[in-house]
N, C-alpha and C positions, 0 to 999 in steps of 0.2 A: 443699499450697499454704498451708494455715492455719498450719503450722509456720514456713514461710518468712516469713509476714507477722507472726509473733510473737503469734498469737492463741491457740495451744495448744502444749503441750509433751508429749512422749511420753517415758516413763521406765519404770523397773522398781522394783517394791516387793517387799520381802522376803517379805511374806505374800500379796499379791494378784497378783504377777506384773507383766505389762505394764499400765501405767496411762496415761490421757490426762488432762492437767490444763489447765484454762482459765487463761490468764494474766490479769493485771490489765487489760491492754488488751482482751483477749477479753471479760472481764466487763463492761467499760464499753460494748462494742459490742452485747452481747446484753441488757443491762439494760433491763427494761420490755418486752421482746418477748414477745408471747403466741403460744404454739404449741398448737393444738388437739390433743387426744389422738390423733386419726386422722391428723394430719400429722407426728407425731414420727418421727425417723429412728433406727433401732436400729443401733448399731455392733457388728460381729461381728469377733472376732479369729480369723483363720484359724490352723490348726496351724503354718504356716510363719512366723507372726509378723506378717503383714500385716493391716491393718484394712480391712474393707469395710463398706459401708452396706447395710442392708436397708430398702427403701422399702415 
């Protein structure tokens, strides 16, 4: 959903593989937002290429 809204882009990097990039719009939406260490969401790339969140 965030890709459809233009908040993030998913692409490939020659050295890193699959990468997720926050767009300028996404940066403006999250600017100044505080997330405590225990509330962070870890993104995990599955072997089949899909991204899932670990809460």
